[in-house]
N, C-alpha and C positions, 0 to 999 in steps of 0.2 A: 210371616204371620204376626210377629211382634210389632212390625211397622204398622200393619193394618189395625192392630189392636189399639195402639196409642193414637192413631189418627181417628178411629171411631170414638175413642174416649174424649178426644179434643172437642167434640161437638156437645159434650155434656158438662163441661166445666167452664169456669170463668178464666179468662186470660189475665195474666199479670202484665205490667208494662215496664219497659226499661226507662231510664232517666229521660231519654229522648222521645218516649211515647210509643215505642215499638211493642205491639202486643205479642206475648209469647206464653207458652206453657211447657214446662219441663216434665217429662215422664221418667222417673228414676229407673236405672237399670237394676236387674236382680242382683248383680254383683258389682255395684258401683265402686269405683276406685276413689282416689283422693280428689279433693276440690281442685279445679283448674286455677292456675295462678298466672299473673302477668309474666310474659316472656317464656311461658311453657310453649311447646310445639304440640300441635294436635293433628291427628289423622281423622278425617270425618267424611261421611257421605252427606251430600246436600242436594236439595232439589227445589226448583221454583216452577210454579204452575200459573199460567195466565188465565184470567176468567174465560170460561167457555171453551177452552182448549181440550181436545181429547187426550192429548199426551203432554207430559211436562215440557216446558220450553228449555229447561236445563236440568240435567241430573247426573250424578255420579253413581247412583245406585245401580248395581250390576255392571258397573264399568270401573274406571280408575278413580280411587279416592282422592280427595283434596288434602294437601298438607299445608299448614299455615302456622305462623307464629302469632300467639295471642297478643293483640294490640289493645291497650286500654286508653289510648290517647283519644283526642277529639275526632280523629279520623275514623274511629270505629262507630261513631254515633249513627244511629238508625240503620244498623246492619246486623247481620248474624253475629259479627264479631263482638258486639256489645253484650250478647247473651252468654257467650262462652265462659266468662269468669264466674257465672252463676251455676255452671254445670260440673258434673263429675264424669270421669271415664265410664262409658257404658250407658250414659243417659241418652234419651231421645228428646227432640224438641219440635214443636210446631210453632209457626209465627206468621204474622200477616203484615204486608207492606202496602201502605197507601200510595198510589200513584200521585195523588194530589200533594202528599207530603214530600215525595221525591222531587216534584216540580218546585214546591215552595223552598226546599233546601238547595235548589239548583243542582241536584244530583242527576237530573235529566234536563236537557236543554229546553225541550218543548213537548207538548202532547203530540202524539202521532198515532198511526194505525196500530202500533204495538202498545204504547203507553197512553191509555185513554183516560180522560177526566172521570173521576169517581170510581175507577177500578181498584180492586184489591188483589194483590199478588199473594198467593199462598206459598209458604215455604215450610220445609221440614229438614231436619238434619239429625244424624246419629254420631255420637262421639265414639269412635272406634278405639283410639289409643292416644295416650298422652306421653310426651317425651320431655325430658329436662335438658338434654344435650343435643346439639345439632348433629353430631356424628351418629347418634342413635337414629335420628330422622333419616339421614342419608342411607344408613344400612337397611332400614325398613323400606325406604323408597326403592332401593336397588332390588330388593326381594320382590316387591310389587311389579316392578318393571319386567323382571324375569318371568313372572307368572303371566303378565299381560302379553309379553312377546310369545310365550309358549302357546297361549290361546289363539293369538293371531296366526301363528304358523299352522296350527291345527285347522283353523278356518280356511286357510289357503289350500292345505292338503285335501280338505273335504271338497272344496270348489273344483280342484283339479280332477279328483276322482269322479265327481258328478258329471263333469264335462269331458271326461276321457282324454285329458291333456297330459302328455308325458313331458315333464320338466325336471331338470337337475337342480338340486338344492346346493346353494353355496354354504360356506362355513358359518355365516352369520344368519342364514335363514331366508335369503332371497331365492326365488325359484325362477330359472331361466329356461325358456322354450326356444330352441333354435329352429326356425322354419326354413332359412336359407343360409348355408354355411359361409359363403363369400370366399375371400382369398385367405387361406390359412397361413400364408407367409407374412401377412400384414395384420397383426392383431392390435386391438384397441387397448394396449397395455398401459400401466401406470407411467405417467410422464409424457404420453402421447397427446397431441392435439387432435380431437375427434369431432367430426362434423356429423350431426345426428338429426334425423327427422323422427318425430314422436307423436303419439296420441295417448293422453292419460285419462283414465276413467276409474270410477269407483267400483270395487269388487262387489259391493252390496247391491247396486242397482244399475250399473253400466253407464251412469251419467258421465259424459265427457266434460271434464273441467278445464282442459287445455289441450291444444294441438297446434302443430305447424304443418300438418299434412294436408290441410285445406284452409280456407279463409274464414271459417266460422268463428274463430277467436281473434281475428284481426291481424295475424302475422303468419307468414309462410316461409320465412327464411330459416335455414338450418340453424340449430344452436351449436356453437363451437365451445368445447370445454377441454381443459387439460385434466386428464384422469389423475387422481391423487392429490389435487390441489384444494379440495373441499369446496368446490364451486357449486355443487349440486347435492341433493339429498344423499344420505349414506347408502340407500338402496341402489342408486345409480352407480355410485363409486364401486359398489360390490358387484353389480351385475354387468355393467357395460364391458369390462375386460373379457367376458366370455364370448364377445362378438369379434368378427373379423371385418375388414373393409369389404363392403358390398353385402354384408350379412343382414338378415332380417329375423325378427322374432318377437318375443314378449318377455317382460319382466313382471313377476308377481311379488309385490313388496309388502311385508308386514308394516303396520302403522308406525311401530317404534323405530323403523329404519326409513320413515318418510316424514310426516309432519306431526306425529305423536299426539300429545294431549292438547295441543293448540289448534290443530287443523290449519287451514289457510284461507283467509279472505272470504269466509263464508261458503266457498265452493267446495272445500274439502272439510268434512266434519272432523271433530276430534276422534282420534284412534280409528281412522279409516284405512283399511287395506287398499292398496292401489294396484292397478294393472297398467302397463305401458306397452303399446305397440312401438317397436324400435326398428329403425333402418339406419345403418351406418354408411354414410355417403363417402367419407374419406377418413384416412388416418395418416397423420404427418408427425414429424418431430416438432415439438413445441418450440417457440422462440426461446432463445437463451435466457432472457429476463424472466420467463415463466418457469424455467427449470431450476432456478436457484432457490430451493427450499420452499416451504409452504408458508405464505404470509399470514395464514390464519391459525397457526399452531398455538398462539397465545390467547385466542379468544375463548371465552367461557361458552358452555353449551347454549345459554340464552342468547349471547351475542351471535353465535353461529346460526341459530335459528332465525334471528332477525335478519342476518345477512342473506340467508337463503330465501326468505320471503321478499326482500328487496330485489334480489336477482329475478325472482319469478314475476314481480310487478313490472320490472323493466322489460322482461320478455313479452308480457301480455300487452304492453303499450307499443310494441314494435309494429 
């Protein structure tokens, strides 16, 4: 309701402008905190709406908030970041971005079907919390991740109940449905080289984003992975060991154990729960060179996510 109130009010007041010419209006919070400073960290909700669109093109409202470090350098020019030092914790902001100005500043390469000449992008944001230390940010982020994951798991449980699917829950929140047991003497355990056929689709609408079970995505070869080597998303690492050679079934994976807040290549939206049809063709001992430790142990979470996306891109080009 508060968001609707300040948006309605924005139609009745004059916008101010940042140094770069970005129009904005700040609506002070009832219990506004301290003025934001350079190098503070902020937790915000932010939304962008394109002209004529029925729904926002990007939004964190009702989803996962954005964490950012306030940047007062030239890089912040003509962006929401330029407005933040003018705000306090608890404030809300509306702002407008000219597509022509983005083009003139070379912030977009060319006009296209999304960024049209003369269009104005409407933005809004709410400053939820301010931090002075990075460890405070990390602690709050972990709390938000825990809440997000809890909501994702509840969503899967609701989906399973609605569709009368019986699945077992792993310790980290993946749900595994075994449709065919396979050979219980040959398990897809950690350290094993496993050959897999799969079909991945969104829990929300059933859209198939990738598969090797048919030729619709351009590749039909099995994917071969060594379990425990970090070669695939965490949800696969958690769920595949529940299968045996010759086994079939499904994995229901919460977004935080899949592609998280980034999504993947436009086909997988941010914070999307995923479902995979799984068939285990073979399970073998991994080659010795692949058994000698995990070469990805020293990667940051961001590097790991980039690596996973590269692996997926390679798979889709096969």
